[in-house]
Backbone as CSV, one residue per row, in Angstrom:
resi,resn,N_x,N_y,N_z,CA_x,CA_y,CA_z,C_x,C_y,C_z
1,MET,-184.770,13.253,48.807,-184.037,14.371,48.366,-185.026,15.616,47.891
2,GLN,-184.842,16.773,48.397,-185.605,17.899,47.936,-185.498,18.146,46.494
3,ASN,-186.639,18.296,45.907,-186.862,18.763,44.396,-185.919,17.720,43.686
4,CYS,-185.967,16.482,43.857,-185.344,15.505,43.045,-185.817,15.098,41.850
5,HIS,-184.946,15.231,40.925,-185.439,14.825,39.494,-185.167,13.388,39.259
6,TYR,-186.173,12.543,39.659,-185.921,11.213,39.537,-186.460,10.493,38.226
7,PHE,-185.609,9.768,37.524,-185.669,9.174,36.212,-185.952,7.543,36.251
8,ASN,-187.199,7.183,36.355,-187.303,5.861,36.718,-187.301,5.048,35.277
9,GLY,-186.610,3.936,35.406,-186.365,3.308,34.287,-184.984,3.632,33.221
10,LEU,-184.159,4.445,33.677,-183.319,5.023,33.041,-181.914,4.740,33.902
11,THR,-180.800,4.213,32.955,-179.469,4.113,33.621,-178.811,5.108,33.117
12,LEU,-177.918,5.857,33.841,-176.633,6.776,33.349,-175.453,5.780,33.069
13,LEU,-174.916,5.760,31.943,-174.001,5.034,31.688,-172.639,5.932,31.257
14,VAL,-171.640,5.988,31.937,-170.414,6.775,31.689,-169.256,5.792,31.466
15,THR,-168.523,6.357,30.184,-167.365,5.452,29.921,-166.271,6.324,30.337
16,HIS,-165.040,5.621,31.042,-163.963,6.450,31.550,-162.645,5.851,31.076
17,TYR,-161.681,6.647,30.985,-160.555,6.295,30.995,-159.304,7.309,31.318
18,ASN,-158.643,7.232,32.346,-157.676,8.351,32.945,-158.097,9.515,33.089
19,ARG,-159.359,9.750,33.264,-159.730,11.122,33.518,-160.836,11.114,34.800
20,SER,-160.205,10.869,35.951,-160.985,10.557,37.120,-161.703,11.847,37.555
21,GLU,-160.876,13.105,37.536,-161.564,14.338,38.140,-162.463,14.861,37.074
22,SER,-162.448,14.546,35.797,-163.464,14.906,34.885,-164.759,14.058,35.147
23,LEU,-164.543,12.946,35.509,-165.761,12.071,36.176,-166.404,12.493,37.163
24,ARG,-165.522,12.928,38.208,-166.037,13.493,39.457,-166.828,14.664,39.162
25,ARG,-166.428,15.493,38.323,-167.099,16.693,37.907,-168.253,16.350,37.376
26,LEU,-168.510,15.598,36.309,-169.583,15.080,35.637,-170.767,14.696,36.593
27,LEU,-170.320,13.625,37.443,-171.072,13.031,38.582,-171.763,14.030,39.635
28,LYS,-170.859,14.839,39.851,-171.118,16.057,41.007,-172.098,16.793,40.236
29,SER,-172.128,17.041,38.955,-172.832,18.250,38.364,-174.438,17.491,38.445
30,PHE,-174.473,16.211,37.964,-175.703,15.655,38.069,-176.176,15.595,39.436
31,LYS,-175.346,15.346,40.560,-175.889,15.320,42.037,-176.317,16.550,42.311
32,ASP,-175.625,17.745,41.961,-176.030,19.185,42.588,-177.271,19.716,41.670
33,GLY,-177.540,19.097,40.511,-178.804,19.294,40.026,-179.815,18.514,40.462
34,ASN,-179.747,17.385,41.308,-180.632,16.777,42.101,-181.425,15.820,41.073
35,TYR,-180.464,15.256,40.082,-180.785,14.213,39.296,-180.794,12.990,40.132
36,ALA,-181.533,11.899,39.911,-181.491,10.565,40.521,-181.958,9.633,39.284
37,PHE,-181.079,8.976,38.935,-181.179,7.912,37.984,-181.570,6.529,38.709
38,GLU,-182.089,5.675,38.067,-182.337,4.256,38.655,-181.208,3.414,39.007
39,HIS,-180.092,3.873,38.054,-178.913,3.138,38.389,-177.705,4.131,37.673
40,ILE,-176.672,3.987,37.973,-175.372,4.748,37.427,-174.384,3.671,37.301
41,ILE,-173.668,3.408,36.076,-172.598,2.596,35.703,-171.685,3.371,35.258
42,VAL,-170.545,3.236,35.883,-169.057,3.712,35.218,-168.242,2.447,34.688
43,SER,-168.171,2.584,33.522,-167.210,1.534,32.819,-165.881,1.936,32.480
44,ASP,-164.845,1.570,33.272,-163.361,1.853,33.046,-162.822,1.041,32.320
45,ASP,-161.806,1.669,31.516,-160.981,0.743,30.408,-159.566,0.639,30.741
46,GLY,-159.392,0.199,32.184,-158.022,-0.132,32.508,-157.292,1.067,32.630
47,SER,-157.827,2.047,33.553,-156.977,3.190,33.721,-155.778,2.830,34.727
48,GLN,-154.791,3.984,34.705,-153.780,3.770,35.630,-153.934,3.827,37.068
49,PRO,-153.318,3.503,37.833,-153.536,3.074,39.220,-153.787,4.550,40.104
50,GLU,-153.179,5.474,39.850,-153.892,6.834,40.410,-155.245,7.051,40.178
51,HIS,-155.702,6.795,39.003,-157.205,7.016,38.815,-157.943,5.837,39.181
52,ILE,-157.425,4.693,39.503,-158.276,3.665,40.073,-158.474,3.723,41.489
53,GLU,-157.494,4.570,42.065,-157.686,4.775,43.472,-158.837,5.941,43.457
54,GLN,-158.796,6.874,42.744,-160.021,7.899,42.709,-161.102,7.227,42.310
55,LEU,-161.206,6.123,41.518,-162.620,5.571,41.085,-162.940,4.857,42.398
56,THR,-162.289,4.330,43.101,-162.697,3.665,44.451,-163.807,4.691,45.333
57,GLU,-163.056,6.040,45.493,-163.636,6.812,46.043,-164.779,7.620,45.621
58,ILE,-164.892,7.473,44.286,-166.080,8.265,43.446,-167.281,6.953,43.574
59,GLN,-166.806,5.728,43.487,-167.791,4.629,43.555,-168.395,4.793,44.978
60,LYS,-167.859,5.046,46.127,-168.406,5.518,47.496,-169.122,6.514,47.501
61,GLU,-168.740,7.616,46.853,-169.152,9.080,46.995,-170.512,9.107,46.328
62,PHE,-170.406,8.445,44.986,-171.754,8.680,44.329,-172.800,7.428,44.294
63,GLY,-172.277,6.152,44.731,-173.068,5.086,44.883,-173.101,4.326,43.321
64,VAL,-172.148,4.495,42.869,-172.036,3.990,41.255,-171.577,2.429,41.319
65,GLN,-172.103,1.735,40.266,-171.535,0.611,39.872,-170.540,0.515,39.049
66,LEU,-169.269,0.144,39.482,-167.918,0.471,38.945,-167.582,-0.805,38.220
67,LEU,-167.388,-0.931,36.864,-167.010,-1.956,35.974,-165.526,-1.572,35.680
68,GLN,-164.704,-2.773,35.980,-163.276,-2.349,35.813,-162.705,-3.283,34.935
69,SER,-161.395,-2.949,34.274,-160.804,-3.974,33.295,-159.512,-4.121,33.541
70,ALA,-158.864,-5.247,33.558,-157.340,-5.502,33.922,-156.360,-4.574,32.899
71,GLN,-156.855,-4.328,31.719,-156.153,-3.859,30.807,-156.782,-2.702,29.623
72,ASN,-156.311,-1.892,29.000,-156.954,-1.238,28.045,-157.367,-1.819,27.072
73,ARG,-158.711,-1.856,26.723,-158.979,-2.842,25.569,-159.885,-2.023,24.496
74,GLY,-159.824,-0.594,24.860,-160.455,0.233,23.556,-161.783,0.572,23.938
75,LEU,-162.398,1.651,23.264,-163.587,2.151,23.294,-164.892,1.009,23.302
76,GLY,-164.732,0.335,22.027,-165.603,-0.756,21.867,-166.182,-1.799,23.056
77,ASN,-164.950,-2.082,23.660,-165.127,-3.067,24.504,-165.725,-2.323,25.861
78,ASN,-165.156,-1.197,26.073,-165.727,-0.358,27.293,-167.165,-0.064,27.219
79,ILE,-167.617,0.290,26.058,-168.972,0.779,26.092,-169.954,-0.925,25.825
80,ASN,-169.574,-1.994,25.253,-170.155,-3.078,25.223,-170.161,-3.630,26.895
81,LYS,-169.172,-3.360,27.538,-168.968,-4.034,28.924,-170.396,-3.206,29.703
82,GLY,-170.047,-1.888,29.436,-171.144,-1.229,30.316,-172.586,-1.368,29.911
83,GLN,-172.862,-1.577,28.664,-174.075,-1.731,28.301,-174.892,-3.001,28.528
84,ASP,-173.813,-4.122,28.574,-174.328,-5.245,29.139,-174.753,-5.301,30.414
85,ALA,-174.388,-4.531,31.228,-174.740,-4.241,32.696,-175.981,-3.684,33.079
86,VAL,-176.596,-2.956,31.824,-177.775,-2.212,32.135,-179.012,-3.089,32.376
87,ARG,-179.937,-2.738,33.158,-181.115,-3.639,33.329,-182.333,-2.702,33.284
88,THR,-182.285,-1.209,32.920,-183.472,-0.805,32.509,-183.665,-0.303,31.229
89,PRO,-184.909,-0.032,30.747,-185.432,0.071,29.327,-184.547,1.263,28.755
90,PHE,-184.192,2.252,29.317,-183.317,3.179,28.713,-182.109,3.537,29.232
91,THR,-181.184,3.809,28.393,-179.644,4.268,28.675,-179.417,5.747,28.401
92,LEU,-178.722,6.503,29.338,-178.154,7.756,28.967,-176.833,7.579,29.044
93,TYR,-176.376,7.847,27.676,-174.949,7.548,27.496,-174.081,8.855,27.452
94,VAL,-173.208,9.103,28.431,-172.243,10.413,28.233,-170.990,9.784,28.745
95,GLN,-170.105,10.575,28.033,-168.632,10.381,28.171,-168.195,11.299,29.200
96,GLU,-166.918,11.045,30.188,-166.853,11.861,31.155,-166.292,13.265,30.982
97,ASP,-166.268,13.702,29.908,-165.400,14.943,29.728,-166.872,15.954,29.319
98,PHE,-167.874,15.722,29.665,-169.168,16.449,29.290,-169.822,16.765,30.950
99,ILE,-170.463,18.041,30.657,-171.084,18.730,31.992,-172.546,19.061,31.488
100,PRO,-173.670,18.627,32.146,-174.857,19.003,31.558,-175.238,20.562,32.078
101,LYS,-175.871,21.072,30.995,-176.458,22.478,31.438,-177.647,22.575,32.143
102,GLU,-178.196,23.571,32.825,-179.291,23.689,33.565,-180.681,22.996,32.812
103,LEU,-180.561,23.492,31.272,-181.825,23.141,30.559,-181.944,21.452,30.244
104,PHE,-180.900,20.880,30.607,-180.861,19.526,30.236,-181.969,18.736,30.941
105,PHE,-182.307,19.011,32.326,-183.225,18.289,32.877,-184.441,18.288,32.208
106,GLU,-184.896,19.518,31.532,-186.211,19.569,30.935,-186.291,18.876,29.487
107,LYS,-185.154,18.823,28.969,-184.996,18.324,27.563,-184.995,16.851,27.800
108,LEU,-184.189,16.129,28.992,-184.287,14.788,29.031,-185.574,14.201,29.400
109,GLN,-186.424,14.874,30.218,-187.710,14.540,30.302,-188.290,14.473,28.816
110,ASN,-188.209,15.561,28.149,-188.995,15.303,26.908,-188.482,14.235,25.867
111,ALA,-187.321,13.867,25.906,-186.622,12.720,25.238,-187.200,11.329,25.689
112,VAL,-187.439,11.121,27.043,-188.041,10.062,27.847,-189.267,9.806,27.143
113,LEU,-190.129,11.100,27.225,-191.487,10.856,26.881,-191.534,10.527,25.399
114,PHE,-190.584,11.114,24.549,-190.618,10.906,23.040,-190.474,9.300,22.781
115,LEU,-189.307,8.683,23.519,-189.278,7.356,23.593,-190.240,6.272,23.943
116,ASN,-191.041,6.998,24.897,-192.367,6.173,25.206,-193.561,6.186,24.300
117,GLU,-193.600,7.499,23.531,-194.790,7.785,22.829,-194.376,6.995,21.378
118,ARG,-193.126,7.118,20.962,-192.743,6.512,19.588,-191.775,5.330,19.423
119,PRO,-192.145,4.305,19.560,-191.479,2.861,19.628,-190.412,2.965,18.535
120,GLU,-190.703,3.686,17.500,-189.910,3.614,16.281,-188.417,4.166,16.366
121,ILE,-188.443,5.152,17.395,-187.382,6.186,17.689,-186.315,5.186,18.576
122,ASP,-185.018,5.186,18.046,-183.988,4.454,18.725,-183.100,5.410,19.648
123,ILE,-182.799,6.445,19.234,-181.954,7.432,20.069,-182.563,8.774,19.967
124,VAL,-182.044,9.499,20.934,-182.230,10.973,20.927,-181.234,11.663,21.263
125,ARG,-180.654,12.566,20.350,-179.146,13.017,20.401,-179.247,14.363,21.007
126,PHE,-178.415,14.685,21.962,-178.235,15.926,22.790,-177.090,16.978,22.456
127,TYR,-176.261,16.439,21.813,-174.884,17.131,21.467,-174.478,16.853,19.999
128,ALA,-173.600,17.869,19.493,-173.001,17.546,18.273,-171.988,18.787,17.949
129,TYR,-171.225,18.527,17.023,-170.060,19.529,16.686,-170.802,20.390,15.557
130,PHE,-171.895,19.852,14.858,-172.493,20.575,13.743,-173.985,20.128,13.636
131,LYS,-174.878,21.065,12.974,-176.241,20.821,13.045,-176.389,19.567,11.860
132,TYR,-177.038,18.808,12.026,-177.296,17.546,11.101,-178.019,18.527,9.914
133,PRO,-177.672,17.942,8.749,-178.144,18.890,7.420,-179.754,18.635,7.086
134,THR,-180.070,17.486,7.298,-181.608,17.341,6.958,-182.545,16.864,8.258
135,LEU,-183.310,17.723,8.635,-184.026,17.775,9.632,-185.583,18.061,9.487
136,LYS,-186.331,17.207,10.152,-187.867,17.410,9.968,-188.401,17.930,11.371
137,PRO,-188.853,19.202,11.606,-188.977,19.720,13.212,-189.965,18.804,13.802
138,TYR,-189.889,18.598,15.072,-190.911,17.717,15.707,-191.331,18.636,16.977
139,LYS,-190.788,18.676,17.887,-191.334,19.541,18.973,-190.416,19.722,20.057
140,ASN,-190.634,20.867,20.898,-189.688,21.115,21.894,-188.096,21.258,21.642
141,GLY,-187.994,21.909,20.495,-186.677,22.022,19.929,-186.154,20.905,19.400
142,PHE,-186.866,19.742,19.342,-186.119,18.513,18.669,-186.801,18.420,17.376
143,SER,-185.935,17.822,16.457,-186.224,17.511,15.165,-185.938,15.974,14.895
144,GLU,-186.682,15.433,13.739,-186.269,13.968,13.352,-185.320,14.068,12.241
145,MET,-184.034,13.240,12.578,-183.165,13.402,11.513,-183.454,12.465,10.252
146,LYS,-183.388,13.063,9.128,-183.904,12.221,8.002,-182.679,11.948,7.123
147,PHE,-182.373,10.598,6.673,-181.395,10.356,5.726,-181.749,9.560,4.418
148,SER,-181.257,9.851,3.467,-181.601,9.160,2.114,-180.196,8.584,1.617
149,SER,-180.381,7.231,1.058,-179.293,6.680,0.630,-179.110,6.809,-0.802
150,ARG,-180.221,7.412,-1.472,-180.072,7.549,-2.856,-179.598,9.019,-3.138
151,ASN,-179.567,9.875,-2.313,-179.284,11.321,-2.487,-177.722,11.350,-2.566
152,ILE,-176.929,10.659,-3.413,-175.473,10.675,-3.258,-174.813,12.040,-3.614
153,LEU,-175.426,12.623,-4.182,-174.782,14.162,-4.455,-175.086,15.118,-3.277
154,SER,-175.672,14.969,-2.117,-175.556,15.677,-0.955,-174.514,15.445,-0.183
155,GLY,-174.188,16.485,0.881,-173.007,16.320,1.666,-172.806,14.998,2.409
156,TYR,-171.686,14.503,2.903,-171.307,13.394,3.644,-171.811,13.646,5.102
157,LYS,-172.016,14.745,5.289,-172.514,15.186,6.731,-173.588,14.513,7.051
158,ARG,-174.451,14.049,6.123,-175.833,13.288,6.517,-175.813,12.069,7.056
159,PHE,-174.471,11.419,6.767,-174.100,10.171,7.197,-174.141,9.955,8.908
160,TYR,-173.784,11.292,9.245,-173.722,11.211,10.885,-174.940,11.087,11.770
161,MET,-175.777,10.251,11.615,-177.013,10.043,12.394,-176.633,9.599,13.694
162,TYR,-175.828,8.581,13.748,-175.243,8.178,15.116,-173.972,8.813,15.331
163,SER,-174.009,9.108,16.825,-172.498,9.604,17.304,-172.536,9.192,18.715
164,ASP,-171.120,9.153,19.355,-171.067,8.656,20.648,-171.282,9.883,21.520
165,HIS,-171.449,11.038,21.007,-171.899,12.099,21.897,-173.034,11.879,22.902
166,PRO,-173.130,12.728,23.989,-174.369,12.403,24.709,-175.641,12.279,24.045
167,HIS,-176.256,10.923,24.314,-177.774,10.532,24.039,-178.314,9.619,24.966
168,ILE,-179.645,9.477,24.687,-180.486,8.596,25.243,-180.790,7.291,24.178
169,ARG,-180.777,6.387,24.459,-181.272,5.128,23.646,-181.858,4.033,24.352
170,ARG,-182.626,3.336,23.551,-183.107,2.135,24.244,-182.213,1.100,24.665
171,SER,-182.100,0.405,25.627,-181.338,-0.404,26.128,-181.124,-1.640,25.086
172,SER,-182.103,-1.915,24.356,-182.135,-2.938,23.465,-181.413,-2.699,22.146
173,PHE,-180.628,-1.537,22.228,-179.984,-1.139,21.127,-179.059,-2.236,20.247
174,PHE,-178.348,-3.078,21.029,-177.779,-4.170,20.296,-178.385,-5.238,19.518
175,ASP,-179.766,-5.347,19.937,-180.613,-6.120,19.292,-180.960,-5.721,17.787
176,ARG,-180.917,-4.382,17.516,-181.133,-3.893,16.210,-179.683,-3.525,15.532
177,PHE,-178.748,-3.114,16.275,-177.585,-2.565,15.497,-176.172,-3.260,15.649
178,GLY,-176.353,-4.210,16.606,-175.071,-5.182,16.888,-174.121,-4.432,17.971
179,ARG,-173.233,-5.214,18.401,-172.327,-4.650,19.318,-171.284,-3.778,18.802
180,TYR,-170.742,-3.015,19.476,-169.642,-2.088,19.095,-168.218,-3.011,18.690
181,THR,-167.806,-2.448,17.660,-166.453,-3.110,17.255,-165.264,-3.080,18.144
182,GLU,-164.874,-4.264,18.550,-163.547,-4.057,19.647,-162.238,-4.388,18.903
183,GLY,-161.252,-3.972,19.335,-159.954,-4.331,18.799,-159.380,-3.179,17.958
184,VAL,-160.324,-2.285,17.585,-159.939,-0.933,16.582,-159.895,0.204,17.432
185,LYS,-159.359,1.263,16.601,-159.276,2.491,17.155,-160.818,3.032,17.665
186,GLY,-160.749,4.196,18.615,-162.098,4.660,19.039,-162.932,5.168,17.875
187,ASP,-162.265,5.838,16.778,-163.011,6.586,15.784,-163.573,5.470,14.814
188,VAL,-162.732,4.478,14.530,-163.351,3.006,13.753,-164.363,2.781,14.387
189,THR,-164.541,2.359,15.681,-165.583,1.826,16.249,-167.005,2.585,16.092
190,GLU,-166.713,4.134,16.448,-167.761,5.003,16.153,-168.540,4.795,14.708
191,TYR,-167.414,4.920,13.581,-167.954,4.817,12.443,-168.505,3.741,11.900
192,ARG,-168.181,2.455,12.443,-168.818,1.354,11.992,-170.102,1.190,12.523
193,MET,-170.372,1.798,13.927,-171.620,1.939,14.688,-172.534,2.808,13.803
194,MET,-171.924,3.986,13.270,-172.665,4.777,12.390,-173.182,4.046,11.171
195,MET,-172.492,3.359,10.600,-172.919,2.577,9.333,-173.949,1.623,9.542
196,SER,-173.826,0.972,10.704,-174.800,-0.230,11.093,-176.158,0.503,11.365
197,PHE,-176.148,1.737,12.014,-177.374,2.395,12.310,-178.067,2.974,10.929
198,LEU,-177.130,3.323,9.796,-177.757,3.651,8.704,-178.226,2.409,7.966
199,LYS,-177.524,1.349,7.907,-177.800,0.080,7.050,-179.078,-0.479,7.880
200,ASN,-179.309,-0.623,9.183,-180.473,-0.855,9.838,-181.380,-0.112,9.848
201,LYS,-181.666,1.109,9.351,-182.537,2.007,9.102,-182.921,2.563,10.454
202,GLY,-181.873,2.985,11.295,-182.169,3.653,12.570,-182.983,4.929,12.444
203,ARG,-183.648,5.375,13.560,-184.259,6.373,13.509,-183.983,7.169,14.629
204,ALA,-183.683,8.619,14.685,-183.462,9.282,15.761,-183.710,10.651,15.745
205,LEU,-183.804,11.279,16.893,-184.075,12.807,17.087,-182.975,13.641,17.320
206,PHE,-182.903,14.863,17.100,-181.737,15.644,17.133,-182.056,16.929,17.767
207,TYR,-181.489,17.392,18.919,-181.844,18.742,19.544,-181.097,19.837,18.618
208,GLU,-181.917,20.709,18.195,-181.503,21.595,17.125,-180.453,22.519,17.816
209,ASP,-180.513,23.103,19.147,-179.601,23.758,19.815,-178.498,22.941,20.333
210,PHE,-177.642,22.482,19.573,-176.800,21.300,19.882,-175.629,21.361,20.571
211,LYS,-175.362,22.754,21.199,-174.549,23.147,22.150,-175.274,23.652,23.212
212,GLY,-176.530,23.453,23.348,-177.267,24.093,24.564,-177.739,23.264,25.858
213,LEU,-177.090,22.048,25.579,-177.456,21.131,26.939,-176.373,20.598,27.647
214,PHE,-175.107,20.504,26.897,-173.829,20.200,27.450,-172.654,20.869,27.129
215,ASP,-171.796,21.116,28.022,-170.508,21.703,27.730,-169.427,20.442,27.551
216,GLN,-168.581,20.698,26.632,-167.588,19.553,26.766,-166.260,20.263,27.220
217,VAL,-165.519,19.716,28.347,-164.624,20.311,28.881,-163.250,19.298,28.856
218,ASN,-162.164,19.667,28.169,-161.117,18.980,28.299,-159.926,19.750,28.739
219,SER,-159.269,19.580,30.010,-158.611,20.538,30.677,-157.055,20.232,30.183
220,ALA,-156.109,20.867,30.660,-154.742,20.498,30.389,-154.277,19.476,31.163
221,GLN,-154.941,19.292,32.675,-154.458,18.244,33.082,-155.067,17.100,32.844
222,GLU,-156.323,17.027,32.291,-156.888,15.714,31.629,-157.664,15.973,30.288
223,PRO,-156.445,16.076,29.425,-157.056,16.407,27.736,-157.420,15.138,27.277
224,SER,-158.142,15.257,26.257,-159.031,14.288,25.704,-157.969,13.234,25.207
225,THR,-158.475,11.753,25.389,-157.683,10.656,25.195,-157.941,9.821,23.892
226,MET,-158.699,10.681,23.011,-158.786,10.258,21.693,-157.826,10.843,20.940
227,LYS,-156.994,10.242,20.073,-155.807,10.780,19.554,-156.314,10.687,17.938
228,ARG,-156.055,11.998,17.120,-156.535,12.452,16.028,-155.145,12.432,15.239
229,ASN,-155.450,12.213,13.889,-154.009,12.312,12.986,-154.297,13.663,12.242
230,PHE,-153.060,13.970,11.433,-153.090,14.997,10.678,-154.294,15.125,9.797
231,TRP,-154.499,14.324,9.269,-155.525,14.213,8.177,-156.970,14.523,8.613
232,ARG,-157.205,14.078,9.848,-158.607,14.435,10.409,-158.790,15.786,11.043
233,GLU,-157.491,16.286,11.554,-157.530,17.662,12.345,-157.060,19.019,11.475
234,SER,-156.322,18.771,10.470,-155.822,19.870,9.847,-156.903,20.623,9.358
235,ASN,-156.720,22.180,9.316,-157.463,23.102,8.853,-157.100,23.664,7.506
236,SER,-156.063,23.098,7.001,-155.664,23.515,5.399,-156.772,23.215,4.658
237,LEU,-156.775,24.393,3.697,-157.833,24.229,2.705,-157.633,23.111,1.791
238,PRO,-156.426,22.775,1.304,-156.224,21.573,0.248,-156.558,20.417,1.202
239,VAL,-156.395,20.383,2.229,-156.593,19.094,3.029,-158.044,18.926,3.328
240,GLN,-158.736,19.806,3.892,-160.416,19.894,4.040,-160.895,19.532,2.601
241,ILE,-160.346,20.116,1.458,-161.143,19.559,0.100,-160.720,18.190,-0.047
242,LEU,-159.606,17.574,0.149,-159.245,16.194,-0.070,-160.194,15.149,1.060
243,ARG,-160.334,15.884,2.034,-160.940,15.156,3.394,-162.335,14.983,2.915
244,HIS,-163.061,16.185,2.216,-164.456,16.075,1.972,-164.698,15.118,0.917
245,LEU,-163.787,14.993,-0.096,-164.016,14.238,-1.327,-163.990,12.777,-0.997
246,TYR,-162.886,12.592,-0.220,-162.621,11.347,0.512,-163.870,10.719,1.226
247,ARG,-164.267,11.498,2.151,-165.297,10.968,2.950,-166.447,10.887,1.936
248,HIS,-166.794,11.643,1.095,-168.039,11.509,0.179,-168.061,10.177,-0.471
249,VAL,-166.782,9.730,-1.094,-166.748,8.628,-1.895,-166.684,7.517,-0.860
250,ARG,-165.969,7.445,0.134,-166.027,6.344,1.198,-167.014,6.081,1.824
251,PHE,-167.873,7.079,2.223,-168.958,6.794,3.148,-170.163,6.085,2.109
252,ASN,-170.301,6.613,0.966,-171.145,6.134,-0.164,-171.020,4.639,-0.552
253,PHE,-169.646,4.584,-0.765,-168.981,3.094,-0.935,-169.353,2.131,0.080
254,ASP,-169.173,2.560,1.475,-169.208,1.502,2.703,-170.691,1.127,2.876
255,LEU,-171.554,2.148,2.507,-173.133,2.109,2.624,-173.600,1.176,1.817
256,HIS,-173.194,1.268,0.506,-173.902,0.566,-0.578,-173.119,-0.698,-0.976
257,PHE,-172.070,-0.856,-0.677,-171.111,-2.191,-0.982,-170.584,-2.796,0.230
């Protein structure tokens, strides 16, 4: 392949549920950018028949390993199933509604180098909804995320060291932090892994231009499958204040007790 960007020792893991066109768009963007991973795994969570038909075509078109489920079993099971199939030292985890930008190739190279250079780093994060509040500059636009459990008066956003947003991690991730919780809503699964990451003193790097490497695209035809309630989504000032106070108390309680 001309100008192929080959990443030896790296598996691309994509979780999927009822958004086959979004999945095709993601895989095509990597293919068009001449990315070549040692392995590509798509873990499907019991999608509807029309999407299963598309997944079969995608499997042939992009040469992916397709892991299927007879029924929807939730985000935790879907990630666990996919991660169990990884056989390379590193895993690039991306959900199907993201698209890498041109700069991502360079920064992915940086991240692989950092993980090889610094065995104490567990994950390198490429995307977020907000800038992590306590960062120590590292290099090439990345900073190390710093968390203090004693600083209980600081904002609750410091708890968000782990996220399901695009990141690269060591494939031995489960050995340190355990498996994703199954049988609960996706946001609860993510929250419990966040707490496990903190309690087990995980270490992470964060790309400071956190919207500079990926676009997240949810179309009207294939909207987000993560359902949020009023309490989480409302922009009402009273609700925001209550939400902030609740998270501040709840996060500190869960971490310490």
